[in-house]
N, C-alpha and C positions, 0 to 999 in steps of 0.2 A: 538575592541580589540581582541587579540588572544584568551583570555580566553573565550570569548563569541562566537567566530567563530567555535570552536571545541566542539561538544556536548559530553556528557558522553557516549552516545550510540556509537559514532564513536570511542572513545578511548577504551571503553570496547571491542568492536569488534576487534580493533587492538591488544589489549592485548591477546585475545583468539587466534588470528592469529599467533602472535609471539610464543605463547606456543605450538600451533599445528605444526607449520612449522619448528621450531628450535629444534635441538637435544640438550637438556640442559647439558648432560655430556660433549658435545663438546663446547657449548657456555657459560658454567657456569662462566669461568674466565672472559670472555668479559662482562657478565652481572654484576659480582661483581665489576669490575673496573668502569663500567658505573655508577653503583649505588654510588660508592665513588666519582666520578667526580660530579655527581648531588648534593650529600649531602654537598660537600665542596664549592658549589656555582660557579663552573667553566662553567656553561651553561648560556649564555647571548645573547641578541639581537635576540631572536627567532622571526620569522615572517612567515606569511602564504603567500607563493609565488604562489600557485595554490590551487584549491579546494582539501582539505585533504592532501596537501603537505606542509611541514614546513621545513624551513632552520634556522640554528642558528650557533653561534660561540661556540666552546668548547675548553677550554684551557687545554692542556695536555702538552707534551713536546714542542708542538708548538700550534698555533691556527688553529683548523680544522673547516671546514664548512660542517657538515653532512646535508644531505637532506633526510628527512624521508617521505616516501609515506605511509600514514596510510591505504590506500585502497588496495594497492598492494605492499607488503613489498619487493618483489624481485626487484622492481625498485628503492629502496632506495640506496643511495650511499654516500661515504665519501672519502675525499682525501687520507686518510691513507691507504685504500685498504688492510687492514690487514686480514679481514675475510669478509664473506658475510654480517654478521650483527656485526659490530664492537662495541667497548666500547663507542664510541662517539655517535652512533645511539641509544644505550641503554640509555645513559645519557640524550639525547634529549627527548626520549620517557618518561622517569621518570619525567623529568621537566614538560612535558605536562600533564602527568597523575596526577600529584600532584594537578592540578586545579579541578579535579573531584572526587578524591579518595585518600586513604592512600597508598602510595607507599610501605610501609613496609608490609601491609596486602597482597598486590598483589604479592610481592616477596615470602612471606610465602606460599601463595596459589600455586604459581608455584612450589615451592620446595616440598610441600605436594603431589601435583598431580604427581610430578616426581617420588616420592618414592613408589606410589601405584602400578600401572601396566604400566610402561612406554613403554615397547616394544609392549604390546598389543594395547594400545591406539594409538601409533605411526603407527602401522600396519593398524588400522582401518582408520585413517586419510589419510594415503597414498593410501589406496585402494579407498577411496572416490575421491581423487584427480586424480588418475590414474586407472580407472576401469579395463582396459585390454590393453595389448600390441596391438596397432592398429595404422597404419600409418595415417589413416584418423583422428583418435582422436588426435594424436600428432600434426598433421597439424593444426587442429582447435585450439588447445592449443597455438601453436606458433603464430598463427594469432592474437589471443586475446592478448597475451603478447606484440606482436609488436604494436597493436593498442594503448595500454597504453604507450608503449615506445615513440611512435610518439607524444603523448600528452606532453611528457617531453623534447623532443629533436627535434629541427627544422631540417628537411632534407636539408634546404639551408645552414646550418651551415657547415663551412669548415671542422670541426672536426667530422662530422657525421660518417664517415668511422671508426674513432677511437672509437667512442661510440658504434657502432655496434659490433666491435670486442672485446672490453674490458669491456663493460657493459651489452649490450643486450645478447650476446652469453653466458657469464658466468651465467647470471640469468636463462637461459633455462636449464642448466645442473646442477644447484645447488643441487637439490634434485631429485634423480631418484630411485624409489623403486625396479626396475627390477633387476634381477640377471643375471650374466654371460653374454651371447651374447646379449640378449635383451637390457640390460643396455647400452652396447657399440653401438648397433644399434640405440638406442635412441640418444646417443651422436652424432653419425655420422649424423643422420637425422637433428638434431638441427644445426650442422655445415653446412650442405648443405642448409638448410633454410636461415641461415645467409649469406651464400655465394651468394645465389640468390638475397637477399636484397642489398648486397654490389654492385652487378652489376646493379640492377634495379635503385638504387638511385645515381649511378655514372654519369648518363646521363647528368645532367645539368653542370657537371664539365668538360666535354670533350672539351669544347671550349677553355679553358685556359691550356696552355702547363704545367705550374707549378702545377695547381690543378689536372690535369689529371695524372701527374707523382705521386702525392701523393696517388691517388686512385689506380693506377697501382701497387704501392708498397704494399698498404694495401691488395689488392686482392691476389697478389703473396704470401705475408706472410701468409694469411689465408689459402691458399692451403696447406701450411705446416701443419697447424692445422688439416685439413681434412686428410692429410696423417698419422698424428699421431693417429687419431681416427680409421683409417683403420687398422693400425698396431695392435691396441688393439683388434679390432674385429677379426682379423685374428687368434689370439690366442684362442678366445672363440667364435667359429662360432655359428650361429643361426640355430636351427633345425626346426623351424616352417616354413614350406614351403609356407603356405598362407601369412604369414607376409612378407616373402622374395619376393613373387610375387608382393605384394602391393608396396614394396620398389623398386623393379625393375622398375615398371611403373613410379614411382616418379622420379627415376634417369634418365629415358628416357626423361621425360618432361624437364629436365634441358637442354638437347640438343635441343629439338624441339622448345623451346621458345627463342632460341638464337637471340639476336640482337647485343649486345655488348660482347666483350671478348670471342668470339667463341673459340679461341685458349685455353683459360683456362677452358672453359666448356668441351671441348673434352678431355683435360688432366684429369680433375676430373672424367669424365665419364669412361675413361679407368682405372683410379686408383681404383675406386669403383668396377668395374667389375672384375678386376684382384684379388681383395681382397675377394669378397663375393660370386660371382656367378661362377659356374663351367660350363663345356661344355654342361651339360644337359639342361641349359637354353638357349643355343646359338641359336638353331633352332627357338624357339619361338620369341626371340628378333629380330633376323634377318628378320623373316617373318613380324613382326609388323613394322619394319623400312621400309622395301621394299614396304609395302602396301600403303604408302603415294604417291599419284599421284598429281602433278609431284613430283619426287624425288628431294628434295632440297639439297643444298650443305651441310647443317647441317646433314641430314640423310646419305648422302654419306660419310662424314667424320667419322660419328659414325660407319658405316659399315666397313670402312677401319680400324678404331681402333680395332674393334672386330676381323677382319681378321688377324691383326698383333698379337693380343694377343694369338690367337689360331692357328697361323702358317698356315693360309689358304691364302698364298701369291698369288695364281692363281686368287683369287677373286678380287684382287686390281686393276690391269690395266684398266678394263672397267670402274670402278668407278672413277679412276683418269682422264680419258679422258674428262669427262663432268663436273668436278668441276670448277666453275668460281671464287670461293673465292681464294684470295692469299694463295698459299700452302706452301710457303717457311718456315714459322715459324713452321707449323705442321710437315713438313718433317725433319726439324732440330731436333725437339723433338723426332720424331720416330727413326731417326738415332741414337740419343744418347741412346734411350731405347735399341735398338738392340745391340749397342756397349757394354752397361752395362751387357747385357745377353750373350755377346760374340757370337752373331749370325752373324758372319762376312759375310758368303756367302749370307745371306738373304738381305744384304745391297745393293747388285748389282741393284736391282729393283729401289731403290731410287736414286742411282747415275745416272742411265739411265734417270730418270725423270728430274734430275737437268741439265744434259747435253742437252737433246733433247728439253726441254721446256724452257730452260734459266730461271729457277725459281728465280735466284738471283735478276733478274730485278723486281720481284714482291715486294721485300722488299723496304721500304722507303729509299730514297737516303741517309739520314743521318745514317741509320743502316746497309747499305750494307757492309761496311768495317768490322763491328763487326760480322755480320752473316757469311761473307766469311771466317773470321779468325776461327770461330768455325767449319765450314765445312771443312776447310783445316786440322784442327787438327784431325777431325774424319777420313778424307781421308788418312792421314799419318798412323793412326792406322790400317785402312782397308788394305792398301797395305803391311804393315809390316806383317800382318797375312795371307794374301791371295797371295801375290806376283803378283797381277793383275796389272802389270805395264802399260799395254795398256789402261786399264780403268782409271788408275791414271792420265795418261797424258791427257786424254779427260777431266777429272775433272779440271785439272790445266788450260787447255785452256778455259773451260766454265767459270771459275772464274776470268779470266783476267779483269781488270788490277790488282785486289787485290792479285792475286796469282803470280805476276811477279817474286818476289824474290824466292819463292819455285820452280817455273818453271825454273828459271835460274839455280839453283843448280841441278835440275833434268837433264836438258839438258847437263850440263857439266859432271855430273857423267856418263851419257850414251854416251858421246862423240858425241853428236849431235850439233857440233859446228856451222854449217850453220844456223840451227834453232835458236841457241843461239844468233847469231849476228842479225838475222832478228827480234827476240824478242826485243832486245835493240834498234834496229833502229826504229821499229814501236812505241815503247814506248817513243821514243825521249830522251833516256838516254844519257847524255853527256859522251863522252869517257874519259874526265878528271876525272869523278867521279867513273869510273869502277876500281875495285881492280886490280892492275897491274899484279899480278901473273896469273890472269885469261887471260889477254891479251897475256902474254908470252906463256901460254899453247897453245893458239890458233895459235899464230905465228909459233910455232914449228910444229904444225900439217899442217896448210895451211894459210900463212900470207895474201893471197889474200882475205880471208874471212873478214878481218878487213878493207879493202879499203872503203866500204860504210860508216863506222863509221868515218874515217878520212875525207872523202869528206864532210860529213855533218858538222863536226866540223869546217872545213875551211869556209864553206858557212855561218854558223851561226856567226862566228867571223867577217866576212866581213860585214854582215848585221848590226852588232852592230855599225859600223862606228865611231870608236874612236881609237886613237893611240895604246893603250894597247891591244885591241882586234886584231888589225892588226899584232902586233908582235906575238901574239899567233897563228894567221892564218899562218904566215910564218913558225913558228915552226912545225906546222902540215904538211905544204907543203913539208918541208924537209924530214919528215917521209914518206910521199907519194912518193917522188922521190926515196928514198932509197928502198922502197918496190917494186916499179916498176922496178928498176934496178935489184934487186935480183931475180925478177920473169922473167927477160929477156924481159920485155915489155916497154923498154925505149921510143920507138916511141909513145906509148900510152900516156906516161907521157908528152912528148913534145906537143902533140896535146892538151891535157888537159890544160897545162900551157899557151900555146899561146891563146887558147880560153878564159881563165880566164883573161889574161892580156888585151885582147881586151874588154871584158865586164866591166872591172874596170878601164879603162884608164882615166876616169874623177875623180877617187879617188886618188888625188895626194899623200896624206899621205901613202896610201897603196902601191902605186908605189914606193915611197921612201923606204919603208920597204922591198919590193921585191928586190930593188937594193942593199940595205945593206946586205940582205941575200944571194946575188949572185945567185938569182933564175931566172933572166931575160935572162941570156945567159948560154949556155952549157960550 
């Protein structure tokens, strides 16, 4: 039975932990409501689901299922998610404690101790839980919390990413005694620790496209959490240089241990560096990264990120030459960063890499259109600010066929009509689908440029081998005849027509359409 499974010692220890860890001015209303729910008999079906972990039903405005971890309160949870320790968890605890002691006496004891020296006792407890601001101590604490978390949640569970973000991470930052910058550094460290666990435990889900997409989304969303923590830390910087150096080495480890999601690791690395560390740390970080032999892609990308942050662009080309990891997603992000900072001239280095190394081909086939669209949007902003039209045309050529529409408008605007026709011919665009005013503009300039498009249209209609397509072919042949006549090249037209008639003499229907169109004789 549940009454015999939980000893008085376990429940007394849990009562002490609740009083020590919860600030009762903040949780007093939750405690009072929980006491009311218990006394009115709204707690039922309590069961021991794991050692020292109890689940029950609590009837409030709805039926909730709080799960109370008597050993580690921070791992307790409830569907209501109203506070860290909600009224339903209090109600369940009172229900359990009633088997070993008087609930009224316990509540009075809590209230009495609260009125004595609350701030002093709270400070003592907090100092015992967090002896000093130390990255190593925080790391050990997080590891211990994660150990207990794994006892409650299976990593093979599809929702494990959700649990990490919305249960584990909040439990790490629930009570932080540090002030100003150290508090927000603790928050950021907790976020980075959770970020690493998200990536580490995503590996079994990479084989399923649907499940991988879920983890991709969870990781991308959690990077926004890291960004928020960085923003808070930027307002209250840390003065303790020894602590910062410890943290710098931890952040570097995030890149060094990369296997999955290197793109997100590099982004987080750059985000943290931009927020916390100044140029005074750059030489040491660069030296440590370059000390690794051989220099891996992860270290090269980290060095590139640092060079971008501190505008040391001359350091980048040698690093780029030897990167074997697909660069395009990194380059897209870096271009966006430069654009947001309006460093337009610095973008030229990356456009050169896209053009010369054909980086778009590194993107997965199903993502190339999306990546090309974002690159084109950035390229448009770049050329508007720099008027570097030669570079812009190179970019458009490098991103074909995804840039065909943009390149078409560019060529028309610059009156490069011959290249415009060649683009449409190579792309296999049917002349019937081309906007008629564009054709009129080119005809006025040099109608001979359109001849290849009409010849291809005739050839494709004949190859379709049906009466309707033959009629269309005759229509385009008439346009060709008019064009050759206007150009003073009617002999060329006759030679072409005669050769065509000879090649298609077995296509009786086509010959009939030529006869009807009066194209067989001059």
